[in-house]
C-alpha positions in Angstrom: 0.0 0.0 0.0 1.4 3.4 -0.9 0.9 6.5 1.1 1.2 10.0 0.0 3.8 12.2 1.7 5.4 15.6 1.3 9.0 16.4 1.4 11.0 19.6 0.8 14.1 19.4 -1.4 16.5 22.0 -2.6 16.0 23.0 -6.2 19.4 21.7 -7.3 18.6 18.2 -5.8 15.2 18.2 -7.4 16.7 19.1 -10.8 19.1 16.2 -10.5 16.3 13.8 -9.5 14.3 15.0 -12.6 17.3 14.3 -14.9 17.8 10.8 -13.3 14.1 9.9 -13.5 13.8 11.0 -17.1 10.6 11.0 -19.1 9.8 7.3 -18.4 9.9 7.4 -14.6 8.4 9.6 -11.9 10.2 11.4 -9.1 8.3 9.3 -6.7 9.4 6.0 -8.3 13.1 7.2 -8.4 13.1 8.3 -4.8 11.4 5.1 -3.7 14.0 3.0 -5.6 16.8 5.0 -4.0 15.4 4.7 -0.5 14.8 1.0 -0.9 18.4 0.6 -1.9 19.6 2.7 1.0 17.5 0.7 3.5 18.6 -2.6 2.0 22.3 -1.5 2.4 21.7 -0.4 6.0 20.1 -3.8 6.8 23.0 -5.6 5.1 25.6 -3.5 7.0 23.9 -4.4 10.3 23.9 -8.1 9.4 27.6 -7.9 8.4 28.4 -6.1 11.6 26.6 -8.7 13.7 28.4 -11.5 11.8 31.8 -9.8 12.3 31.1 -9.5 16.0 30.4 -13.3 16.2 33.6 -14.0 14.3 35.7 -11.7 16.5 34.1 -13.2 19.6 35.2 -16.7 18.6 38.6 -15.7 17.1 40.6 -15.9 20.4 39.3 -19.4 21.2 39.8 -20.6 17.6 43.3 -19.1 17.5 44.2 -20.7 20.8 43.0 -24.1 19.5 44.9 -23.7 16.3 48.1 -22.8 18.3 47.6 -25.9 20.5 47.2 -28.2 17.4 50.4 -26.7 16.0 52.3 -27.5 19.2 51.6 -31.2 18.6 52.8 -31.1 15.0 56.3 -32.7 14.5 59.0 -30.3 13.5 61.4 -31.0 10.7 65.0 -31.4 11.7 
């Protein structure tokens, strides 16, 4: 469901939006596509940050385990 809203933009931004939208697209459609992309990227960034936090949280333990395994490897002489 679409809802009507009103925003105020500077004339230079509006002119650029009109050029980008062209004759085949409306300002509203262009702005909605841009905002959807922005919201998608923010959601992806939040997921990536969460995943990186999980990786970093486990990194010390995994590095300790890897070092322990390496201590049991025979050395070449």
